[in-house]
C-alpha positions, 0 to 999 in steps of 0.5 A: 846094499853091498857096503859093509859098514862094520868092516869099516870100524873093525881094521883086525878084521882081516889083517892080525896087526890091522889094529897096531897099524889102525893105532900108528896112523892115528898116533902120527896124525895126532903128532901132526895136528898137535904141531899144526902151528909149524908149518912143516908138520902141518903140510906133512899131515895134509899129505899124510893123511890122504896118502894113507887112506889111499894106499888103503884104499886101494888095497881094499878095492883091488885086493892087494896085500889080501886087503890089509892095512898098508904099514903106516910108515910106508913113504908110498904114503908121502908120495900118493898123498902128494898127488892127492894134494895137487888133485884137491888143490886142482878141485879147490880152484872154483872155490878160490874164485868165489872167495875172490868174489866174496873178497870184493863183496865185502870190499864194496860193503866197507867202501859203501859204508864209508862214503854213506852209500846205503844201497852200495853197502847193502849191495855189497853185504848182499853179494858177501852172503851169496858168494858164502853161501856159494862157496859152501855149496861148492865145499859140499860138492866137492866132499861127495866127489871125493871118495870117487876121485880117490878110487879114480886115482886108485885104478892106475896111480894116474894124476890124470884119472882124477878128472875122469868126469865121465867115469866119476859120475858113471860109477856114483850112479851104479849104486847111489844108495851104497855110495851115499853110505860110503859118503854119509858115514865117515862124515857123521863120524867126523862130526859126532867125534868133533863134538867131543871136548879136547881129544874128539877134534883131534882123532875125528880126520884119521878115524874118518880118513880111515872109515873113508878108505875101507868104505870106498875100498868095498865099493871100488871091489864090490861095485866098480869090480875092482878086485884083482886089478893091478895098477897099471901105471903109463905115462910120464910125470905123476906116476909113482917112481920105483 
């Protein structure tokens, strides 16, 4: 086992200001979460959370900035978060297709009921149930691949690298047990915190992102040999502009 789980829960281990930075990140996330009824803060949160996690993940994976947490107010977090949002949208397209099919099943069910056609109605309901299971399966699969997809981006800060499926699969297979730790620990943390009334669901997401960033960064450094690498930004379009 190469992944140090305890390190992911101790932001001050290698950074004297790590706890402070983590606290600021969580506070910003909580404020935006409380304001999710407003479109702008909700959109900001969807960009900021993965963006900060990407910056933190890359510091741990490559050793940049001594592996310390990035500044929570860095504008780089928003740019990388915007790129990650686009990546998530692309990977969600199959889910959108399944949802449309499920909607068709629901319409068929309602139409069958209106026409007193038990066969059509049952067929529509069965289709709706199957599509629901398929949608949950797709969501689970995507969640399992998210850490490796983000690590791919961390290598060169390139949008296209997030779709290098061969490297994504081979990266996971290098150490399946360690990768399972990277995926399961944040999920378990998120579920556990979400069970705490009021405050739990609010802080669960930012804390899970922080733990994911550290664990995935360790995986990148120890399993993918990313430590000491520097992002070589090539091409035009989705690079971080400087």
